[in-house]
N, C-alpha and C positions, 0 to 999 in steps of 0.2 A: 396230899395240896395239889390244887388243878394248877397245870402249866399251861403257857402260850402255844399251840402249836406252832411246829418250824416254819420259817417263813418257805415262799414258794420262791421267792427270789434270793439266786444263792451270789451272784456277783452283779455289781452296779458301776456305771461308771456316770460320774459329774462332769460338766462343761460349764464353768460359770466365770464370766467377765465381768462381774460387777466389781464396787470401790467397796461399798458399807452403807447398809440399810435393811428395812426389813425383809428384802428377799434372800439377802445373805447372813440375818440372824437365822431366817427358816430354814435354809441351807444345812447350819449348824446341827440345829434341834432336830431336823427329820434325817440325816446322816446318823446321828447320835441313836436315835430312836432304833432305827434300821440297825445299827451294830448292836444294840442289845440284843434285837431278833436273830442275829446270826449272819446278818448280809455282809460279805466282805464288796468293800468299797475304796475305790479310785478316785481321785478328783483332779481336775486341769483346770489351774483358774490363775490371774497374772500374777506377776511377782510383788510382793509385801505388800500385802494385803493384811490391816489390822487384825482380821479373824482368820489367818491360816493357823496357828497353835492349834485354839479351838477345835477346827474343825479335825490338824492331825492327830486328835486323843481318839478318832474312830476311823478314821479316814485315809489311807494313805494320798497324799499330794504331792502334784509334781507343777509347778511353778514354770510357765511360760511366757514369751514376749509374742502376743496374737500380733502379726504383722498386718498393716493396711494394703500392701503391697497387693495387687492382685497377683503376682505371680508366686511371690515368696510364701501367697497364703494356702496355696494349692501345696506348698511341702510343710508347712503347718501341719494342715490336716492332714496328710498322707500319715505324719509322724505321728499324729494323734490317735489316728485311726491302727495303725501299726499297734501303738502300744496298749491299746484299748484291748486288740483281740489277742493280742500277747497274755495282757491279763486275765483273760477268759469272760469277758463280761458277756452277759445274757443282755444286757439291756445298758441303754446310756440317754442318761437323763440332760437334756439342756436346759440351761435356767434363763429366760428371756428370749426376745428376738433376738437379738445380738451373739447368741451362742448357736443360733443354727446355722452360721455358714462353717461352723465347725464340728458339724456332726458327721460319723463316718458315716458309709451308706449300710443302710442295714440289709441283712441276710438271714438265712432258715435259722442261724445260730445267733444271731442278736439284732433284738428293736430296737428301734429310735423312739423318744418322747422329746416334747420340749415343754415346758412348764412356763404359763402365761400368770404374770401377778398385775398384770398392765394390760390396758386396750391394744388390741393386735394392730399393726400397722400396715398390711400387708403382708405379703407369702413369698417374694420374690427371691428369698432367700431358703426358701421351707424345702428345698428339692430333697434332703434327706432326712425329713421328717415323716415319719408312721403316721404320729397319733398328737394332738394336742390336751393339755390340761390346763385349765383355765381354774384361777381359785376361788371363782365365782359364776355362778348362773349367766351373768350379763355379760362376760368376758367372750364365753362359748357361743352364747348369743347372735354378739357380734360376728366372731369370726366363722360363723356357720351361713348369716345374711351375709358375708364378702365370699362366699363361695368353699368355705372350708366344708369336708364329707361330713355332715351331722351324727354316723356312726364311729368317727375318728375322731371326734371330741369329747372330754370327760370333763366332769365337775367334781375336782377334790379340792376344800379347802385347808385351811390351816391349823396348827392346833399352836397353844405357847406352854412351856414350862411351867410347873408351879413356884410360886415366888420362893425362894429358901429362904430361912431364917436368917440367915446372916451373908451379907452384911444388914442391918438396920436400917430403918430411914435416916435420911441426911439432917443435921440439924437446919434447920431454918435459919439459925442467926447466922452460920457462913453463908448465907444466901441474900443477906440484909431483907430478908423476911420474917414481919414480926410473929411472932408464936401465936395470936390468938387470931392470925389474919384465917380468910378462906381461902386456900390456893388452888385456882385451875391449873390444869397442867395439859399442854398439846407440845406432841413431839412429832419431828419430822424434819422433812430438806426443805430449806429454806428457795421454795420455787413458789409460782402462782398459784397452782391448783389447792396448796395445801393450807393458801389464806390465811396465812398468820396476822394479814393485816388486820380483818375480821376479828381475830381473837385483840387483839389489842384496842378495836373501835368498840369492841363488846365491853371490855374490860371499862372505858371508858364512861359507859353507861349504867356503871354497875357501882354500890356503894364502896366508901374509901378502904375496907375491912378486907377490899376482895384483891388479890394479887393474882399475878400470871406466871408461871414460870414456863419459859420455851425452851424445849432441849431440841436443839440441832445447828446446823449449820449451811452455808450455800450463798447463792449470788445476792440474794433479795435481803441479807443480814442487814447492811448498812442502811439501806432504805424501811427495815424495821425498825432502827433504832431511830432512826428519824423522826418514824411518823410517830413512836411511845411518846417524843418530845412535844412532836406537834399537839398531839392527843391532851398534854397535860397531865400524861399518866407513867412517865418515864420512872418514878419512884417504885410503882406498881407494878410494873413488867419487867421481869428478870430475864437476861437471855443466857443461858448455863453452857452452851455450846453441843457440841454432838459430847454424848456420851455413851460409851462402851454398854455399859449396863446401867440401863435406866431402871432398873428395878429399886434401889433407895429412893429414888425421886418420887417413885411412885405411890411407895409406901407413906411418904410425908405428906402427900396430895391430899385433897378433899375430892374434888371432880375430875371429871377426864373430860376435858374438850377436844371434838372434831369438829372445828368448823370447815372442811374442807367442801370443795365445787364437785370435783371430777373424780371423787375415792372407787377405785375399782373395787376394793375389799374394807379396809379401814382396820388394818392389824392392831392399829391404837385402839380402838374399841376391845377387842379380844385383851389388848394389856390392861384396859382396864377395870373388864370384868373380872380378870383374873387376879387384879390388885384390891377387889373390894371395893371400887368406887361407883358411884352413881355417873353416868355418860348421859354427858348432853353434845347432840349431834346437829349437822346440818343435813339437810335430806339427801344428799349425793346416794350414787347406785348403790355403793357396797353397804354403808350404814342403814341406806333405806331396806335392806335386804336382810340384816344381822338383826337389825332393833325391832320390835314389837314396842310400838310407841307408848308409852304408861306403865310400861310393864318391865321393861329391864332396861328402858332407855328414852329420852326424849328428842324428839326431832321438830326443827325448825327449818321453813324455809332458804334455801340456798343462797349466799348473799347479804341478809337479811338480818344486820347486828341490834336492831331494834328487837326484833322478836327472838335472839337469841340471847340476850340480855334477859327478856321477858321466860325462859327457860330457866334460864340460871338463877333469874329471882324464884322461880315456884320449888327450886331446887332446898335457896337457903329459907324460904319461909316453911317448910314442912321437915320437921326429922323423919316421919311416917313415909313421905315420898320418898326421902334419901336411902333408907334403908330397903325400901319397896323394890327400887330399883337396883340397888346394888344385890340383892339376894337374887332377883331376878337373871341378872345379869350372871353370875356364878351359874344358875343354876342352867341357863341353857348353856354356856360354855359346858359346863360337864356331859351336858346332854347330845349338844350336835358338835363341838368341836375339841374332842379330847385326844389326846394321844394314840389312844388302842385305837381308835375308830379312823383315824386320818391314816395311821399308819398301816391298817388293813387294808385299807383302800389303794394305798400304792403297793403295796403287796401283790394285792390280787393282779391287779392292770398289769404294772412292769413285771409281774412274775409268770404271764398267763403266756399262752404257748403261740410261736409265732405267727403272722398272717400269713395266709397262701395266695 
């Protein structure tokens, strides 16, 4: 039986200051996949993160208080650097721009990388960053346009874990949803660019059997509840809170909705394909890069509730289209966003020789 070749990368340090979201879930997935290839890892994170125990299953975890004080920051960074070098890491991977200020200085025995899952907002804290990794071409393009060296910018996208058999789908009755309803599902933080407001306005333009499950939390949650009431769809729009494991909800839904305006990637598109759902999205940068319109999803103009409702109507009216989009999404996920391919790309880049 053929076996995977051993990893080029031997020891990797992660620095991640996030709370709970897509980047955090991907850290857990990537570190697990690298561990299965034999990569020894250590992670520096904030205290009391809800995903800490999952990460600790395959990565040594050290919880720190990342001080905002300019003076204390130097001591914290020095402490992280000392621990990374004592661990023997040959590469350090920072996750998102806030991690850049904590990266140790690179050298002949240890390289430094910063992974971006969002648009770059300047490089003033990137002094110890050797290479950038963007999870879409658009992120890398913007970084290069802003002055980052093109030779030190790389595109490596995400992968998602196969849906486990257990737990099974959630009960619709437990969430006040009729069994015969068509359920749209949208996941993310309740912030402006995720356009939960557009999802609600779209439901208001669809037949009464269409319900929406909105999964997440954030500053705009109360505003969205008020909007659902104002639009007359509060009985059909269900706010299900932040879910550590959204898989049982995806299994019970019918259509994945991605109505965002400024989405760099759209990890929820991958989640929808993974669950075998047809995906209906707006044409923000990430979904436009992922989706081949009509083959593995439908795209409509950003911010246009009428057009988004029309796309959903097409799916509701054609079982053949629904099946085509679902099959096409799973095929593209398998071909371009597999764990094996993404992990191999990280291993090749992070395990490569030091810059001279």
